[in-house]
C-alpha positions as CSV (number, residue, x, y, z in Angstrom):
1,X,-22.5,-8.5,-1.7
2,X,-22.1,-8.0,2.0
3,X,-19.4,-6.4,4.2
4,X,-18.4,-8.6,7.2
5,X,-16.4,-7.3,10.1
6,X,-14.2,-10.0,11.7
7,X,-15.1,-10.8,15.3
8,X,-12.9,-12.4,18.0
9,X,-12.5,-16.2,17.3
10,X,-13.7,-16.2,13.8
11,X,-12.0,-18.0,10.8
12,X,-12.7,-17.8,7.2
13,X,-14.2,-21.2,7.2
14,X,-16.8,-20.2,9.8
15,X,-17.6,-17.0,8.0
16,X,-18.0,-18.8,4.7
17,X,-20.5,-21.2,6.4
18,X,-22.5,-18.4,8.0
19,X,-23.0,-16.8,4.5
20,X,-23.5,-20.1,2.5
21,X,-20.4,-19.5,0.4
22,X,-16.8,-21.0,0.3
23,X,-13.5,-20.1,1.7
24,X,-12.0,-20.0,-1.8
25,X,-14.7,-17.5,-3.0
26,X,-13.9,-15.1,0.0
27,X,-10.2,-15.4,-0.3
28,X,-10.3,-14.9,-4.1
29,X,-12.7,-11.9,-3.8
30,X,-10.7,-10.1,-1.2
31,X,-7.2,-11.3,-2.0
32,X,-6.9,-12.0,1.6
33,X,-3.3,-11.6,2.6
34,X,-3.7,-13.2,6.1
35,X,-6.2,-16.1,5.7
36,X,-4.8,-18.0,8.6
37,X,-4.5,-15.0,10.9
38,X,-7.5,-12.8,10.6
39,X,-7.5,-9.6,12.5
40,X,-10.4,-8.5,14.7
41,X,-11.9,-5.5,12.9
42,X,-10.8,-6.6,9.5
43,X,-13.5,-6.4,6.8
44,X,-14.3,-9.0,4.2
45,X,-16.6,-8.4,1.3
46,X,-18.7,-11.5,0.9
47,X,-19.2,-12.3,-2.8
48,X,-22.9,-13.2,-2.7
49,X,-26.0,-11.8,-4.5
50,X,-27.9,-9.7,-2.0
51,X,-27.0,-10.1,1.8
52,X,-28.0,-11.6,5.0
53,X,-29.3,-10.0,8.3
54,X,-29.5,-11.7,11.6
55,X,-32.4,-10.6,13.7
56,X,-31.6,-8.5,16.8
57,X,-33.7,-7.8,19.9
58,X,-36.5,-5.3,19.0
59,X,-36.4,-6.0,15.3
60,X,-39.6,-6.6,13.3
61,X,-40.1,-7.3,9.6
62,X,-41.2,-3.8,9.2
63,X,-38.2,-2.2,10.8
64,X,-35.8,-4.4,9.0
65,X,-37.5,-3.9,5.6
66,X,-37.5,-0.1,6.2
67,X,-33.7,-0.1,6.9
68,X,-33.1,-1.7,3.5
69,X,-35.6,0.2,1.6
70,X,-37.9,-2.7,0.5
71,X,-41.5,-3.7,1.4
72,X,-42.0,-5.8,4.6
73,X,-44.4,-7.9,2.6
74,X,-41.7,-8.8,0.0
75,X,-39.1,-9.5,2.8
76,X,-41.6,-11.8,4.4
77,X,-42.3,-13.6,1.1
78,X,-38.6,-14.0,0.2
79,X,-37.9,-15.6,3.5
80,X,-41.0,-17.8,3.6
81,X,-42.5,-16.0,6.6
82,X,-45.9,-14.7,7.5
83,X,-46.1,-10.9,7.5
84,X,-47.3,-11.1,11.0
85,X,-44.4,-13.2,12.2
86,X,-42.7,-12.5,15.5
87,X,-39.0,-12.8,14.7
88,X,-36.5,-14.9,16.8
89,X,-33.3,-13.2,17.8
90,X,-30.6,-14.7,15.6
91,X,-32.8,-15.7,12.8
92,X,-31.0,-15.2,9.5
93,X,-33.0,-13.3,6.8
94,X,-32.1,-12.9,3.2
95,X,-32.1,-9.3,1.9
96,X,-32.3,-9.1,-1.9
97,X,-29.9,-6.8,-3.7
98,X,-30.7,-3.1,-4.0
99,X,-31.1,-1.4,-7.3
100,X,-27.9,0.1,-8.7
101,X,-27.6,3.6,-10.2
102,X,-25.3,4.7,-13.0
103,X,-22.1,6.5,-12.2
104,X,-18.9,7.6,-13.9
105,X,-15.6,6.4,-12.5
106,X,-12.2,7.9,-13.2
107,X,-8.8,6.6,-12.0
108,X,-5.4,8.4,-12.5
109,X,-2.4,6.2,-13.3
110,X,1.0,7.7,-12.7
111,X,4.2,6.2,-14.2
112,X,7.1,6.7,-11.9
113,X,10.8,7.5,-13.0
114,X,9.7,7.7,-16.7
115,X,8.5,4.1,-17.1
116,X,5.3,2.0,-16.7
117,X,6.2,-0.8,-14.2
118,X,4.5,-4.1,-15.0
119,X,2.6,-4.0,-11.7
120,X,1.2,-0.6,-12.7
121,X,0.1,-1.8,-16.1
122,X,-1.6,-4.8,-14.4
123,X,-3.4,-2.5,-12.0
124,X,-4.8,-0.5,-14.8
125,X,-5.8,-3.6,-16.7
126,X,-7.6,-5.0,-13.6
127,X,-9.3,-1.6,-12.9
128,X,-10.4,-0.7,-16.5
129,X,-13.6,-2.8,-16.5
130,X,-14.8,-0.6,-13.7
131,X,-13.8,2.7,-15.3
132,X,-15.4,5.3,-17.4
133,X,-12.1,7.3,-17.8
134,X,-8.4,6.3,-17.4
135,X,-6.1,9.2,-16.8
136,X,-2.4,8.9,-17.3
137,X,-0.7,11.5,-15.1
138,X,0.3,13.8,-16.4
139,X,1.0,15.8,-19.6
140,X,3.2,18.6,-18.3
141,X,3.1,22.1,-19.8
142,X,6.4,23.5,-20.9
143,X,7.2,27.1,-21.0
144,X,7.1,27.3,-24.8
145,X,3.5,25.8,-24.8
146,X,4.6,22.3,-25.8
147,X,3.9,19.2,-23.7
148,X,6.1,16.7,-21.9
149,X,4.2,13.5,-22.3
150,X,4.1,10.6,-19.8
151,X,5.0,7.1,-20.9
152,X,1.8,5.4,-22.0
153,X,2.9,1.9,-23.0
154,X,-0.2,-0.2,-23.3
155,X,-2.7,2.2,-21.6
156,X,-4.5,3.2,-24.8
157,X,-5.1,-0.4,-25.7
158,X,-6.3,-1.3,-22.1
159,X,-8.8,1.7,-22.2
160,X,-10.1,0.8,-25.7
161,X,-10.4,-2.9,-24.9
162,X,-12.5,-2.0,-21.8
163,X,-14.6,0.8,-23.2
164,X,-12.9,3.4,-21.1
165,X,-12.2,7.0,-22.3
166,X,-8.6,8.2,-22.1
167,X,-8.5,11.3,-20.0
168,X,-5.7,13.7,-20.8
169,X,-4.4,15.3,-17.5
170,X,-2.7,18.6,-18.4
171,X,-0.6,20.0,-15.4
172,X,1.7,22.9,-14.5
173,X,4.1,20.5,-13.0
174,X,7.8,21.3,-13.1
175,X,10.6,19.2,-11.6
176,X,7.9,17.3,-9.6
177,X,6.1,20.4,-8.1
178,X,3.2,22.5,-9.2
179,X,4.8,25.7,-10.5
180,X,3.3,29.1,-9.7
181,X,5.5,30.8,-12.3
182,X,4.7,28.4,-15.1
183,X,1.1,28.9,-14.3
184,X,1.5,32.6,-14.4
185,X,3.5,32.6,-17.7
186,X,0.8,30.5,-19.5
187,X,-2.3,32.2,-18.1
188,X,-1.2,35.7,-18.8
189,X,0.1,35.2,-22.4
190,X,-2.5,34.7,-25.2
191,X,0.1,33.5,-27.7
192,X,1.4,30.8,-25.4
193,X,-2.1,29.7,-24.6
194,X,-2.9,29.3,-28.3
195,X,0.3,27.3,-28.8
196,X,-0.6,25.1,-25.9
197,X,-4.1,24.4,-27.1
198,X,-2.8,23.7,-30.5
199,X,-0.4,21.1,-29.1
200,X,-3.1,19.6,-26.8
201,X,-5.5,19.0,-29.6
202,X,-2.8,17.6,-31.9
203,X,-1.6,15.3,-29.1
204,X,-5.1,14.2,-28.1
205,X,-6.0,13.3,-31.6
206,X,-2.8,11.4,-32.2
207,X,-3.1,9.4,-28.9
208,X,-6.9,9.0,-29.0
209,X,-7.7,11.0,-25.8
210,X,-11.3,12.2,-25.6
211,X,-11.3,14.3,-22.4
212,X,-8.9,17.1,-21.7
213,X,-8.5,17.6,-18.0
214,X,-6.8,20.7,-16.6
215,X,-5.2,20.2,-13.3
216,X,-3.4,23.5,-12.6
217,X,-2.6,24.1,-9.0
218,X,-0.7,26.4,-6.6
219,X,-2.0,29.4,-8.5
220,X,-2.3,32.9,-6.6
221,X,-5.6,34.7,-6.2
222,X,-4.6,37.3,-8.8
223,X,-4.7,34.5,-11.5
224,X,-8.2,33.4,-10.7
225,X,-9.8,35.3,-13.6
226,X,-7.0,34.5,-15.9
227,X,-7.6,30.8,-15.3
228,X,-11.3,31.2,-15.7
229,X,-10.7,33.1,-19.1
230,X,-8.2,30.4,-20.2
231,X,-10.8,27.6,-19.5
232,X,-13.5,29.4,-21.4
233,X,-11.1,29.7,-24.4
234,X,-10.1,26.1,-24.1
235,X,-13.7,24.9,-23.8
236,X,-14.7,26.6,-27.0
237,X,-11.8,25.2,-29.0
238,X,-12.1,21.8,-27.5
239,X,-15.9,21.5,-27.9
240,X,-15.5,22.5,-31.5
241,X,-13.2,19.5,-32.0
242,X,-15.5,17.0,-30.2
243,X,-13.6,16.8,-27.0
244,X,-14.9,16.9,-23.4
245,X,-13.2,19.1,-20.9
246,X,-12.8,18.7,-17.2
247,X,-11.0,20.3,-14.3
248,X,-9.5,19.3,-11.0
249,X,-10.4,21.4,-8.0
250,X,-8.9,21.8,-4.5
251,X,-11.3,20.8,-1.6
252,X,-12.9,24.2,-0.6
253,X,-15.7,24.9,1.8
254,X,-16.4,28.6,0.8
255,X,-15.8,30.8,-2.1
256,X,-13.5,33.0,0.0
257,X,-11.4,30.3,1.4
258,X,-7.8,31.5,1.8
259,X,-4.6,29.6,0.9
260,X,-2.3,29.2,-2.0
261,X,-4.0,26.0,-3.1
262,X,-7.6,27.3,-3.2
263,X,-7.9,30.9,-4.2
264,X,-7.6,30.6,-8.0
265,X,-10.1,27.7,-8.1
266,X,-13.5,29.3,-8.7
267,X,-16.0,26.6,-8.2
268,X,-18.9,28.4,-9.8
269,X,-16.9,29.2,-13.0
270,X,-15.5,25.7,-13.3
271,X,-19.1,24.4,-12.8
272,X,-20.3,26.5,-15.7
273,X,-17.4,26.0,-18.1
274,X,-16.4,22.4,-17.6
275,X,-18.3,19.2,-18.6
276,X,-17.4,18.0,-15.2
277,X,-15.0,18.5,-12.3
278,X,-13.0,16.3,-10.0
279,X,-12.8,17.6,-6.4
280,X,-9.8,16.4,-4.6
281,X,-11.5,15.4,-1.4
282,X,-8.6,13.7,0.2
283,X,-5.2,14.4,2.0
284,X,-6.6,15.8,5.3
285,X,-4.2,13.2,6.7
286,X,-1.1,13.5,4.5
287,X,2.4,12.3,4.5
288,X,3.9,15.5,6.0
289,X,1.2,16.2,8.6
290,X,0.1,14.5,11.9
291,X,-1.8,11.3,12.0
292,X,-5.4,11.5,11.0
293,X,-7.9,10.0,8.4
294,X,-6.9,10.8,4.8
295,X,-10.5,11.4,3.7
296,X,-12.7,11.8,6.9
297,X,-16.4,11.7,5.9
298,X,-17.6,14.9,7.6
299,X,-14.9,17.0,5.9
300,X,-15.7,15.4,2.6
301,X,-19.4,16.0,3.0
302,X,-18.7,19.7,3.9
303,X,-16.7,20.3,0.7
304,X,-19.2,18.5,-1.5
305,X,-22.2,20.3,0.0
306,X,-20.4,23.6,-0.6
307,X,-19.7,22.6,-4.2
308,X,-23.5,21.9,-4.6
309,X,-24.2,25.5,-3.9
310,X,-22.0,26.4,-7.0
311,X,-22.8,23.6,-9.5
312,X,-25.1,20.7,-10.0
313,X,-24.2,17.3,-8.6
314,X,-24.3,15.9,-12.1
315,X,-21.0,17.6,-12.8
316,X,-19.2,16.6,-9.6
317,X,-16.8,13.6,-9.3
318,X,-15.9,13.0,-5.7
319,X,-12.1,12.4,-5.3
320,X,-11.2,9.2,-3.3
321,X,-7.8,7.9,-2.1
322,X,-6.8,4.3,-2.6
323,X,-4.0,4.5,0.0
324,X,-3.4,5.2,3.7
325,X,-0.4,6.3,5.8
326,X,1.7,4.7,8.6
327,X,3.0,7.6,10.9
328,X,5.8,7.1,13.4
329,X,4.9,8.7,16.7
330,X,5.2,11.1,18.2
331,X,4.8,13.3,15.1
332,X,7.7,15.5,14.4
333,X,7.3,18.3,11.8
334,X,9.4,17.5,8.9
335,X,8.9,13.8,9.2
336,X,7.2,11.8,6.4
337,X,4.6,9.0,6.9
338,X,4.9,5.9,4.8
339,X,2.1,5.3,2.2
340,X,0.4,1.9,2.7
341,X,-2.2,0.1,0.6
342,X,-5.2,-1.4,2.4
343,X,-3.7,-4.9,2.0
344,X,-0.4,-3.6,3.5
345,X,-2.3,-2.2,6.5
346,X,-4.1,-5.5,7.1
347,X,-0.7,-7.3,7.0
348,X,0.8,-4.9,9.4
349,X,-2.0,-5.4,11.9
350,X,-1.8,-9.1,11.5
351,X,1.9,-9.3,11.9
352,X,1.8,-7.2,14.9
353,X,-1.3,-9.0,16.3
354,X,-3.3,-5.9,16.9
355,X,-7.1,-5.3,16.2
356,X,-8.3,-2.8,13.8
357,X,-10.6,-0.1,15.2
358,X,-13.1,1.9,13.2
359,X,-13.8,5.6,13.7
360,X,-17.6,5.9,13.1
361,X,-17.5,9.7,12.8
362,X,-14.6,9.9,10.3
363,X,-15.8,6.5,8.8
364,X,-12.3,5.3,8.7
365,X,-10.3,2.3,10.0
366,X,-7.2,2.7,12.1
367,X,-4.8,0.9,14.5
368,X,-1.7,1.3,16.5
369,X,1.3,-0.8,16.8
370,X,4.9,-0.9,18.0
371,X,7.6,-1.9,15.7
372,X,10.7,-4.0,16.3
373,X,12.8,-0.9,17.3
374,X,10.2,0.0,20.0
375,X,8.8,3.0,18.0
376,X,5.1,3.5,18.2
377,X,3.0,3.9,15.0
378,X,-0.5,4.8,13.9
379,X,-2.1,3.7,10.7
380,X,-5.1,5.2,9.0
381,X,-6.3,3.6,5.8
382,X,-9.4,2.6,3.8
383,X,-11.5,-0.5,3.9
384,X,-14.8,-1.8,2.6
385,X,-16.8,0.2,5.3
386,X,-15.1,3.5,4.5
387,X,-15.6,3.0,0.8
388,X,-19.2,2.2,1.2
389,X,-19.8,5.2,3.3
390,X,-18.4,7.4,0.5
391,X,-20.5,5.5,-2.1
392,X,-23.6,6.2,0.1
393,X,-22.6,9.9,0.0
394,X,-22.4,9.9,-3.8
395,X,-25.9,8.4,-4.0
396,X,-27.4,10.6,-1.3
397,X,-26.1,13.8,-2.9
398,X,-26.6,12.8,-6.5
399,X,-23.1,13.2,-7.7
400,X,-21.7,12.2,-11.1
401,X,-19.3,9.6,-9.7
402,X,-15.9,9.0,-8.1
403,X,-12.4,9.7,-9.2
404,X,-9.4,7.7,-7.7
405,X,-6.0,8.8,-6.9
406,X,-4.3,6.5,-7.8
407,X,-3.9,3.1,-9.4
408,X,-1.0,0.8,-8.6
409,X,-2.3,0.3,-5.0
410,X,-3.9,-3.1,-4.1
411,X,-7.4,-2.6,-2.9
412,X,-9.7,-5.4,-4.3
413,X,-12.6,-4.6,-2.1
414,X,-13.1,-1.2,-3.8
415,X,-13.8,-2.7,-7.1
416,X,-16.1,-5.3,-5.7
417,X,-18.2,-2.6,-4.1
418,X,-18.3,-0.5,-7.3
419,X,-19.8,-3.5,-8.9
420,X,-22.4,-3.8,-6.1
421,X,-23.4,-0.1,-6.0
422,X,-23.1,1.3,-9.6
423,X,-23.6,0.5,-13.2
424,X,-20.5,2.1,-14.4
425,X,-21.0,4.5,-17.5
426,X,-19.2,3.4,-20.6
427,X,-18.9,6.4,-23.1
428,X,-19.0,5.8,-26.8
429,X,-17.0,8.6,-28.3
């Protein structure tokens, strides 16, 4: 597959011709929402095997082959050229597909208002072939150690049909917020912990969950060792019953990072105790803050590189958002940005006839527009380039895989690129 960035004057017909494919194939693969009004800077994933490269000034077979990690002799042979050929600028060369590596992929799926909407179920169904784990969000801890279960509807059947493991996300959410007091109550009371673990194990067996995933947040520093001790207890009991155990971690860059979301999350302990962790490397740009990329690559890298000093890459799943935000300008504290899918963002740019720019440092697309009421907006979102940059980081740093927050958001390019980059692990448990 190949990522194409739309240039001025280009049409899908012309792009299809350039890559020896069809308009229908490109439109279908990308679910193009604006096929008759492409936006300059919009990305399209071209559904071909391998890719094409057009020779630029100064290129040689050796330099191009080195860029793609193949032998220049093989590149010459594939394209019917002599190894000593002088390349003509504009010549199209075929680049064979690169070898894929295995990776585990998780995606959270969150029913809203106590029901699984048909669109959410379809999103899970579409994503499941690309998933190692499907994680309904969430099983909420009650103060008596019982669990409030989310609606599951057909999630179990979808997971089983597609060889995905059900991941049981257990949280200290109360009334829509992570509760410090609930966390304190559970983590300081052995009897409640035992009751909770009894209920988790019984529920997981009844519903066929295979991984128990603790996502306990907004815990103060003084509960750090309590949380670690609870996880050790949970791991011993869960392993004895044949379950995996994983945890979710806030994005830290040091062991001493201050802040109510960070201090109780001990990367080294979680890395030692858990089978794997999900690091929530997103929400630098968030709905209640000023406009900026949601998961800028330098910040993501910094978090992961710190994590690698505390645990092996084989235990780390990098968090990735499937959404962006539309901020009204100027930013006013207390205002809330609107969440948008990548498809929504492309339509916004198309309808407002504005080009999409790409920040090569953050590795993120963005654009500005003015709405019908004269208000200015900035949109940061994800596209094929930003996702490929994250996949390259996963491969460079030897990570376990990627975890998505969350399904129900249309982003077909993401799943195409998973196919192109990874052999998704399917666990038999």
